[in-house]
C-alpha positions in Angstrom: -313.8 164.4 234.0 -313.1 160.3 233.4 -311.4 158.6 236.1 -308.9 155.7 235.0 -309.2 152.8 237.2 -305.7 151.2 238.3 -304.7 148.2 235.9 -303.4 145.0 238.4 -300.0 143.5 238.5 -301.4 140.5 236.1 -302.9 143.2 233.5 -299.4 144.9 233.2 -297.7 141.7 232.9 -299.8 141.1 230.4 -299.2 143.8 227.9 -295.7 144.1 228.4 -295.0 141.0 227.1 -297.3 141.3 223.6 -295.2 144.4 223.6 -291.9 141.8 223.9 -293.3 139.4 222.1 -291.4 139.9 218.9 -288.2 142.0 220.8 -286.1 138.6 221.6 -286.3 139.7 225.7 -285.9 137.3 228.2 -288.2 137.6 230.1 -291.4 139.9 230.1 -291.5 140.2 233.4 -290.5 143.1 235.2 -287.4 141.2 237.1 -286.1 140.1 234.2 -285.1 137.2 232.4 -282.0 136.5 235.2 -284.3 135.6 237.6 -286.0 137.0 240.8 -283.6 139.0 241.4 -283.9 141.7 239.5 -281.0 142.3 237.7 -282.7 142.8 233.9 -286.5 143.6 234.7 -284.5 147.1 235.1 -282.8 147.0 231.3 -286.1 145.7 230.2 -287.7 148.7 231.9 -284.9 151.1 230.4 -285.8 149.6 226.9 -289.2 149.0 227.1 -290.2 151.1 229.2 -294.0 153.6 228.1 -292.3 156.3 228.8 -288.6 155.1 227.1 -288.0 156.1 222.9 -289.1 153.1 220.5 -286.5 151.5 219.4 -287.3 148.1 217.6 -286.0 146.6 214.2 -287.8 144.6 211.9 -287.0 141.4 211.2 -286.5 142.8 207.7 -283.7 145.9 209.3 -282.3 142.5 211.0 -282.0 140.8 208.0 -280.9 144.0 206.6 -278.6 145.0 208.7 -276.6 141.4 208.8 -276.5 141.5 204.5 -274.7 144.6 205.3 -272.6 143.3 207.5 -272.1 140.0 205.4 -271.4 142.5 202.6 -268.7 144.0 204.8 -267.0 140.5 205.3 -267.0 140.0 202.1 -265.5 143.3 201.0 -262.9 142.4 203.9 -262.3 139.2 203.0 -262.3 139.7 198.8 -259.8 143.3 200.0 -257.7 140.8 202.0 -257.4 137.6 199.1 -257.0 140.6 196.5 -254.1 142.0 198.9 -253.1 138.0 199.5 -252.9 137.7 195.6 -251.1 140.6 194.8 -248.0 139.0 197.6 -247.9 136.5 196.1 -247.5 137.3 192.7 -244.7 139.5 194.0 -243.7 136.5 195.6 -243.6 134.5 192.7 -241.6 137.7 190.7 -239.2 138.0 193.1 -239.0 133.9 192.7 -238.1 133.5 189.6 -235.8 136.7 189.4 -234.4 134.9 191.9 -234.1 131.7 190.5 -233.0 134.3 186.6 -230.4 135.6 189.1 -229.0 131.9 190.2 -229.4 130.4 186.3 -226.5 133.8 185.7 -224.3 132.7 188.7 -224.3 129.7 187.8 -224.0 130.5 184.2 -221.1 133.0 185.1 -218.8 130.8 187.1 -219.6 127.6 185.1 -218.5 130.6 182.4 -215.2 131.5 184.5 -214.6 127.8 185.3 -214.5 127.5 182.0 -212.4 130.4 181.0 -210.0 129.2 184.3 -209.4 126.1 182.3 -208.7 127.0 179.6 -206.2 129.6 180.6 -204.4 127.0 182.6 -204.6 124.8 179.8 -203.1 127.7 177.7 -200.8 128.1 181.0 -199.7 124.8 180.7 -198.6 124.9 176.9 -196.5 128.1 177.1 -194.8 126.1 180.2 -193.8 122.7 177.7 -193.3 125.2 175.1 -190.5 127.3 177.3 -189.0 123.8 178.3 -188.8 123.4 174.5 -187.1 126.3 174.0 -185.2 125.8 177.2 -183.4 122.5 175.3 -183.3 124.2 172.7 -181.4 126.8 173.8 -179.1 124.6 175.7 -178.4 122.4 172.8 -177.6 125.3 171.1 -175.4 127.2 174.0 -173.7 123.5 173.6 -172.9 124.5 170.1 -171.6 127.6 169.8 -169.7 126.8 173.1 -168.5 124.6 170.4 -167.9 126.9 167.8 -166.6 129.4 169.7 -164.1 126.6 170.6 -163.5 125.5 167.5 -163.0 129.4 166.3 -160.5 129.9 169.0 -159.0 126.6 167.5 -158.8 127.9 164.3 -157.8 131.2 164.8 -155.0 129.9 166.9 -153.9 127.3 163.4 -154.4 130.0 161.3 -151.9 132.0 162.9 -149.2 129.5 163.8 -149.8 128.9 159.5 -149.8 132.4 158.7 -146.0 132.9 161.2 -144.9 129.4 159.2 -145.6 130.5 156.3 -143.8 133.3 157.5 -140.9 131.7 158.7 -140.5 129.6 155.4 -140.6 132.2 152.8 -138.7 134.1 155.0 -135.9 133.1 153.1 -137.0 133.1 149.2 -135.4 135.7 147.5 -137.0 138.8 144.3 -134.3 138.1 141.3 -134.1 140.3 138.9 -133.6 140.0 135.1 -130.9 141.0 135.6 -129.6 138.9 137.7 -131.3 136.0 135.3 -129.3 136.3 132.4 -126.0 137.0 134.3 -126.5 133.5 136.2 -127.2 131.4 133.0 -124.1 129.6 132.3 -122.9 128.6 129.3 -121.2 125.6 129.7 -124.1 122.4 129.2 -122.5 120.7 131.8 -124.7 122.8 133.8 -127.9 121.9 132.2 -129.5 120.1 135.1 -132.6 118.8 132.9 -135.0 119.7 130.4 -138.6 119.0 129.1 -142.3 120.5 128.2 -141.8 123.1 130.2 -138.2 124.7 130.1 -134.7 123.8 130.8 -133.0 123.5 134.8 -129.4 125.0 135.3 -127.1 124.9 138.3 -126.5 128.4 138.6 -125.1 130.8 141.0 -127.6 134.1 141.3 -125.2 136.3 144.5 -123.1 133.1 145.5 -125.2 130.3 146.5 -126.1 127.7 144.1 -129.3 127.3 142.9 -131.1 125.0 140.5 -132.6 127.4 138.1 -134.9 126.6 135.9 -136.9 128.5 133.7 -140.3 128.3 132.5 -141.8 128.8 128.8 -143.4 131.7 128.2 -145.6 129.8 126.0 -146.9 126.8 128.5 -148.1 130.5 130.8 -150.8 133.0 130.8 -148.9 135.6 131.4 -146.9 137.2 134.8 -149.8 137.5 137.0 -150.9 133.4 136.7 -146.6 132.6 137.3 -146.8 135.2 141.1 -149.8 133.4 142.2 -148.2 130.2 141.1 -144.9 131.7 143.3 -147.4 132.9 146.0 -147.9 128.9 146.4 -144.9 128.1 145.9 -143.2 129.0 148.7 -144.8 128.4 151.6 -144.8 124.8 150.7 -142.3 122.6 152.6 -141.8 118.7 153.5 -139.3 116.8 153.4 -139.8 114.8 150.4 -139.8 118.6 148.0 -137.2 121.2 147.4 -137.7 124.5 148.9 -138.2 127.4 146.1 -135.5 130.0 147.4 -136.2 132.4 144.5 -138.1 133.1 141.7 -137.8 136.4 139.0 -141.1 137.1 137.3 -139.9 138.8 134.1 -138.0 135.5 133.2 -140.5 133.0 134.8 -137.8 131.6 136.4 -137.6 129.6 140.0 -134.9 129.3 141.8 -135.6 125.4 143.8 -132.8 124.0 146.3 -129.8 122.7 144.3 -129.5 119.0 145.3 -125.7 117.5 144.0 -126.7 113.8 145.0 -129.5 114.2 141.6 -133.0 113.2 141.4 -134.6 110.3 143.1 -134.5 108.3 140.4 -130.8 108.9 139.3 -130.2 107.5 142.3 -132.0 104.6 142.7 -131.5 103.7 138.9 -127.7 104.0 138.7 -126.1 101.1 139.6 -123.2 103.7 140.5 -124.8 105.6 143.2 -126.6 102.4 144.5 -124.2 102.1 146.8 -125.3 105.0 149.0 -128.0 104.1 149.5 -129.5 101.1 152.7 -132.1 98.8 151.6 -134.6 100.1 153.4 -134.0 103.8 152.2 -134.3 102.4 148.7 -137.4 101.2 149.0 -138.7 104.1 150.8 -137.6 106.1 147.8 -139.6 103.3 146.1 -142.4 103.2 148.2 -143.3 107.8 147.8 -142.3 107.3 143.6 -145.1 104.7 143.6 -147.7 106.6 145.6 -147.2 110.0 144.3 -148.4 107.9 141.0 -151.6 107.1 142.7 -155.1 109.5 142.4 -156.1 110.2 146.5 -159.0 108.5 145.8 -157.4 105.2 144.5 -155.1 105.0 148.3 -155.9 102.9 151.5 
């Protein structure tokens, strides 16, 4: 049996230093690198004791471990960069969308503004048109009122004319063929005058003295024309014209008011009748005769 000699303290420390030369221990002493207190010695003894399981790593393993850590950090950094790039891209897309929406909103607001301006101009034009139409309506209303007034005046005047015509023609008498034949005097002294249109007699149909003018039938187209002429003559009323008192369409006879003093020409030209008129009356008669011969367009 071989007996081993116990090692001294110096020998044990040298062995421990050799073992820890590559492990990075702070001290090979049993007390550790923390000083004489021996706080770290227990850890070293636990790590490098003879009885503990060997856990030492070689430099290659440590390099591989570092490379693995660096790869993991690089991968993490790459992932973070990708996530950051993705986030930045999303933000750019959202910013672009927001810019497009802002531009679209601006264009929409601009179009709405232009449309409102156009509508405002259209409303202004319509307002001016309504004002113009209002002025025209006022003018037309004024004209319409004047036309209504003129219509009323004309209607009143027409009624007055018809009334006057009715009153003036109320004394008109229609004579028969036999009454005219019986009224024609045989004595030449009752022949008041003769012209190209017929003969004028002093007659007394129905006991009333008249100047009866029997027209030549050849000077008329027919009974219808004669009646139209009578319809006009019986409505005429003038101080200087004799009144038509009656007529007979069968004999083409006209019954005028009888003037015993003769015609105006006789009264002005015959010496024996001049004394019946004053100088003013004679001049008035001459003026009437002269003016009646002047065409209307030459009268002052």
